[in-house]
C-alpha positions in Angstrom: -3.4 -24.4 -8.0 -3.0 -23.2 -4.5 -4.0 -19.6 -3.8 -1.4 -17.5 -1.9 -2.9 -15.2 0.8 -0.9 -12.1 1.6 -1.9 -10.3 4.9 -1.1 -6.6 5.1 -2.3 -3.6 7.0 -3.2 -0.3 5.3 -3.9 2.7 7.5 -4.5 0.4 10.5 -7.0 -1.8 8.6 -6.1 -5.4 7.9 -6.4 -6.7 4.4 -6.1 -10.2 3.0 -5.0 -10.1 -0.6 -5.7 -13.2 -2.7 -3.2 -12.4 -5.4 0.2 -10.8 -5.8 0.1 -7.1 -6.8 2.3 -4.1 -7.0 2.0 -1.2 -4.6 0.4 0.9 -7.5 -2.1 -1.9 -8.2 -2.9 -2.1 -4.5 -3.7 1.7 -4.4 -6.0 1.2 -7.4 -7.6 -1.9 -5.8 -8.3 0.1 -2.6 -9.6 3.1 -4.7 -6.9 5.4 -3.3 -5.4 8.2 -5.3 -1.9 7.8 -6.7 -1.2 11.6 -6.7 -0.9 13.9 -3.8 0.0 11.2 -1.4 3.1 9.7 0.3 3.5 6.1 1.5 5.3 4.6 4.4 6.0 0.9 4.7 6.9 -0.4 8.1 7.3 3.2 9.3 9.9 4.1 6.5 9.2 6.3 3.6 8.4 4.3 0.5 9.3 6.5 -2.6 7.1 6.5 -5.7 10.0 5.1 -7.7 9.4 1.8 -5.8 5.6 1.6 -6.4 6.1 -1.0 -9.1 7.4 -3.5 -6.5 5.3 -6.3 -5.2 3.4 -5.9 -1.9 5.0 -8.3 0.7 3.2 -10.3 3.3 3.1 -8.5 6.7 3.7 -5.0 5.4 2.2 -2.2 7.4 1.4 0.6 4.9 0.4 4.1 5.8 -1.1 6.3 3.1 -0.5 10.0 3.9 -2.1 12.9 2.3 -1.1 16.6 2.3 -3.5 18.8 4.3 -3.5 22.5 3.6 -4.2 24.8 6.5 -2.9 27.7 8.4 
């Protein structure tokens, strides 16, 4: 069985995934929270309602957190 490699970028860091996974699984794999964050994929907002979708090769993902300040 041939292993499929999926190259993606998360917050400017390249990752090579050795298995298909959903966006939610990716967050867990990278030990990122799934609450209090927003995602952008290829510079477009990626709503939480789509986090069950498979990560696609070449995606550029940005994980954004809310920062409180004044």
